[in-house]
C-alpha positions as CSV (number, residue, x, y, z in Angstrom):
1,X,-51.7,-5.3,-33.1
2,X,-52.1,-1.5,-35.0
3,X,-49.5,-0.4,-37.0
4,X,-50.8,3.4,-36.9
5,X,-48.1,4.2,-34.6
6,X,-45.3,3.0,-36.7
7,X,-47.0,4.8,-40.1
8,X,-47.5,7.9,-37.8
9,X,-44.3,7.6,-36.8
10,X,-42.6,7.2,-40.1
11,X,-45.2,10.2,-41.6
12,X,-43.3,12.3,-38.9
13,X,-40.1,11.4,-39.9
14,X,-40.8,11.7,-43.5
15,X,-41.3,15.5,-42.9
16,X,-39.0,16.4,-40.9
17,X,-36.7,15.3,-43.3
18,X,-37.9,16.9,-46.4
19,X,-37.7,20.2,-43.9
20,X,-34.4,19.5,-44.0
21,X,-33.3,19.4,-46.7
22,X,-35.4,22.0,-48.2
23,X,-34.2,24.3,-45.6
24,X,-33.0,27.5,-46.1
25,X,-31.6,28.5,-42.4
26,X,-30.4,27.2,-39.2
27,X,-32.7,27.6,-37.8
28,X,-35.0,26.2,-39.6
29,X,-33.1,23.2,-39.7
30,X,-32.9,23.0,-36.0
31,X,-36.4,22.5,-36.1
32,X,-36.6,20.3,-38.5
33,X,-34.2,18.0,-37.0
34,X,-36.3,17.9,-33.9
35,X,-39.3,16.8,-35.4
36,X,-37.3,14.0,-37.2
37,X,-36.5,13.0,-33.4
38,X,-39.3,13.1,-31.7
39,X,-40.7,10.1,-34.4
40,X,-38.2,8.6,-32.0
41,X,-40.1,9.0,-29.6
42,X,-42.9,7.4,-30.6
43,X,-41.7,5.0,-32.0
44,X,-40.3,3.9,-29.3
45,X,-43.3,3.9,-27.5
46,X,-45.4,2.3,-29.9
47,X,-42.3,-0.9,-29.6
48,X,-43.2,-1.0,-25.7
49,X,-46.9,-0.4,-25.5
50,X,-48.7,-3.8,-24.2
51,X,-52.6,-3.2,-24.7
52,X,-53.9,-3.2,-20.7
53,X,-50.5,-3.4,-19.3
54,X,-49.8,-0.8,-16.1
55,X,-46.9,1.0,-15.9
56,X,-43.9,-0.2,-15.0
57,X,-44.4,0.1,-11.1
58,X,-44.0,-3.7,-9.3
59,X,-43.8,-2.9,-5.2
60,X,-46.9,-4.3,-4.4
61,X,-48.6,-5.7,-7.9
62,X,-49.5,-9.6,-7.6
63,X,-47.5,-11.7,-9.5
64,X,-48.8,-12.2,-13.8
65,X,-50.1,-8.4,-13.9
66,X,-49.1,-7.2,-17.2
67,X,-47.5,-3.4,-17.5
68,X,-45.1,-2.1,-20.5
69,X,-41.7,-2.4,-20.7
70,X,-39.9,0.0,-18.5
71,X,-36.1,-0.2,-20.9
72,X,-37.9,1.1,-23.9
73,X,-39.6,3.9,-21.6
74,X,-35.9,5.0,-20.3
75,X,-35.0,4.6,-23.8
76,X,-36.8,7.8,-24.6
77,X,-36.0,9.3,-22.1
78,X,-32.0,9.3,-23.0
79,X,-33.3,10.0,-26.6
80,X,-35.2,13.5,-25.1
81,X,-32.3,13.6,-23.5
82,X,-29.6,14.0,-25.7
83,X,-32.2,15.4,-28.6
84,X,-31.8,18.6,-26.3
85,X,-28.6,18.0,-26.3
86,X,-27.7,18.3,-30.0
87,X,-30.2,21.1,-30.8
88,X,-28.7,23.3,-28.3
89,X,-25.0,22.5,-29.7
90,X,-26.8,23.2,-33.2
91,X,-28.2,26.2,-32.1
92,X,-25.0,27.2,-30.9
93,X,-22.8,26.8,-33.6
94,X,-25.5,28.6,-36.1
95,X,-25.3,31.4,-33.5
96,X,-21.6,31.6,-33.9
97,X,-21.7,31.3,-37.9
98,X,-24.0,34.2,-37.8
99,X,-22.0,36.3,-35.7
100,X,-18.6,35.1,-37.9
101,X,-20.5,35.4,-41.2
102,X,-23.8,37.9,-40.8
103,X,-26.2,35.1,-42.2
104,X,-27.8,31.7,-41.5
105,X,-28.3,31.0,-44.6
106,X,-26.4,27.6,-45.8
107,X,-26.1,29.0,-50.2
108,X,-24.8,32.6,-48.5
109,X,-22.0,32.5,-46.4
110,X,-19.0,32.1,-47.3
111,X,-16.1,30.3,-47.1
112,X,-15.2,29.8,-43.2
113,X,-11.2,30.1,-42.2
114,X,-10.6,28.7,-38.6
């Protein structure tokens, strides 16, 4: 068992979190959130990986054949869809904030009223 994918996923997550904390731009914040979410893809796929395992297609395959976990692959695809939806919402809100306040820098924005 290799711990390299887990270490890389943790490193990607930390890089994304550092970008989120130091971001001075709402678009940059959305991109850093995407980087952080992409670390979960690697984590999920490394959890479901089986050395020497084939694809999880069981039609015409002999019993006892090693295959990777299809549930983890389905969770990864669901994670990607949720990630794209969240980023689209964040970018739409950033566009709305830009139209309302004239800036996308969180520090330069004044108080927004409803």
